[in-house]
N, C-alpha and C positions, 0 to 999 in steps of 0.2 A: 343699598337705599337705607334709611332708617326711618322708622314708623315714629312718629310722634303722636301722643295721644294723653288724655287725661285718665287716671288710672282707674275712676269707675266705670269707663268703658271697656274695661279690659276683656270681656267675654264676647262684646261683639268685636271687638278687633281680633280675637283670637278666633271667631270665624272667619275674618279675612286671612290671617295670618295661616291658616292650617288649609287653606284652599289648595287646590293641585298647581296653583300658579307660584305657589311660595315653598310648598313640601319638597323636603329632599329625597329623591328617590334611592334604589339601589346604585343605579348609578351616577348618583351625585350630580343628577340634573336640577333644576331650578333656580331660583332668585336668590342671591344673596341678600339676606336681610338683618338690621340689626334696630333694636328697639329695646326698651328696658322692660322684658316681662317678668323677671326675676324680682319680686319685691324686696326679698333678702338684699340684694345688691343695691337697690336703690336705698333702702333705709340705712344699710351701713355708712353711704355716703353721706346722707343726711347727718348723721352722727358725727362726722367731720367738718360739717358745715358747707357754706355756700361754694365756697372755692373748689371743693371736692366734686360736688354736683356740677359745676360748670366744666371742671376738669373732665368728666363723664361725659357730657353733652358734647364738648368738644371733638373727644377723641371720635364719637360715634358720627358726626357730621364728617369730620376729616376723611373717615374711609368709607364716605358714601358718595354716590354721584346725585341723588337726589333727596329731599325730606317730604315724606308724603303725611299730611297732619290728617288725623282719622276725626272728623268732627262731631262730636256728640251735645249735648244740651250745654254744661259749662265749659266747654273747652276754650271758648275765647277768652276766659277769664283765669288760666292758670299761668301762674309766673313762669314756669318751666318749659312749658309748651310755646310761649312767647320767644324765651331763650333759644330754644331749637328752630325757630323761623328765623330769629335773628341770626344765627349761625350759617344759615342757610346762605343770607344773604352775605354774610362779613366772608365766608369761605368759596361763593361763587358756586354754591350748589343749585340745581333745581329744585322746584317748590310747588306743590299742588295741595289742595286740599280734596279729600272724601269724606261726604256725609255717610255716616252709618247708622244713625237713627231708625231709619227705613226696616234695618233688621230687628225682629223680635227681641224684645228683652227677656234674657234668659230665665227670670222668675214671674215676671207679668205677662209674658208670651205674646206681647203687643208690640206694633212700634210705635215711636215717638216722635213729635213735631221737631224738625230739623234744628238744630241750635244755630246760633250767629258762626259766619264763618271768622275763623281768628285772623284771617289773613285783611278782614276789613281795620284791624285794630292795629295790625304794625304798617308804617309807610315810609317812604323815603322823601327827604327835602333836600333842595338845591341851595346852596348858599356861593354868592358870587359878589364879591367887594366891587368890581366895576368890570366893564366889558372887556378890560385890557387883561383881566388875570382868570385864569382856569376856574372853573365852578369845582366847589366840596361836596359831598352829599353826605347826610347824617341819617342815620335811623331816628325815629319818632313812633310814638305809640299813643293810642287814644287813654282817655284817664277821666273816669266817672269823677264828678265833683258836685258835692250839694250846694247850692245858692241860696238856702234859706228857705225856697219855694218848691223846687223841683231839682232833679239830677240834670247837670248838663256834661257833654262830651267835651274836653279840652285834646288838642294833641300838642304832647309833651315830648322833649328829646327823650330817647330811649336810655333810661339811666343804668342800663347794665354793661351799655357798650358806648360809649360819647365820642371814639375815634372817627374821620373819616372813613367811607366805604364806597366800594365802587358801586356804581349804578349798572344792577343786573341788567344781562343782554336781552332780556327778556323784557324789561320794564320801560315803558315811555318816558320820556325824557321829563321831569315835572318844570314847570316854571319856579322860578326863583320866588321861594316864599310859600309855596302852595304845597302841603304835602301829599303825595300819590301814594294811595294805599295799595298794598302788594295785590289786592284783590282785583283791582283793575285788569290786570294783564297775566295773573298765574289763575291757572283754569282750576275750577271746582266742579266736583262730579257726585252724582248719587250712587252710591252702590249697589243699590238695588234696582232703581230706575234704569241705571245706565248699563246693566248687565255685568257688574265689576267682577264677579266670578269669571267671566271671560276675558275683560278688556282692562283690568287695574294694570296687568303690565306695559300694554300699550301707553294708558295714561302717564305712568312713571317714566316711561323711554322718551317719552314726547317732553317732558319737563326738564330732564337731565339734556336732551339735544339742544335743546331752548338754552340751556345754560352753557354750551358749550362743552358737556361731558360725554 
């Protein structure tokens, strides 16, 4: 599995990653996880540009059965989190969101209000020329736009990947011209309220199975 998160939330993410569900024991039990915890690796890829980062993410998703998005305050707005979500759809992997703001902040020692679910901001639209042709599906993302008086939200074709995708097995079929947010059918959990230390493995397994992995 691959953990997707905003690096500002690394301390909360580490609380989850180092739990017994994921830690390796002497007998090498535990779940195989991926996720870019080594900031030096991430920074080295940034120096080589966007394509290097995309290659890193593609390899991570390719070697996973599911992408688990840890949701903090600003996760929804992070470009590379969105790309990891998109790759989960492109590569047919399971997808779920887990809110981690209920964990105490490592310095303030308090939780924070839940952030916006990033899966609300990525969706799939169906395009069909006519009733005699097979439909095609495309990724879309929400973008904030200032209209001179206030910010409004538009659904726009996802710019990082513009080719057709297969509709995920777990996502309801959208009507043509209506974008189906991934959050409609992808599960979202509260790590604290949902006893994630005990249940996160089952959550991830469920997402992987729903995707046929």
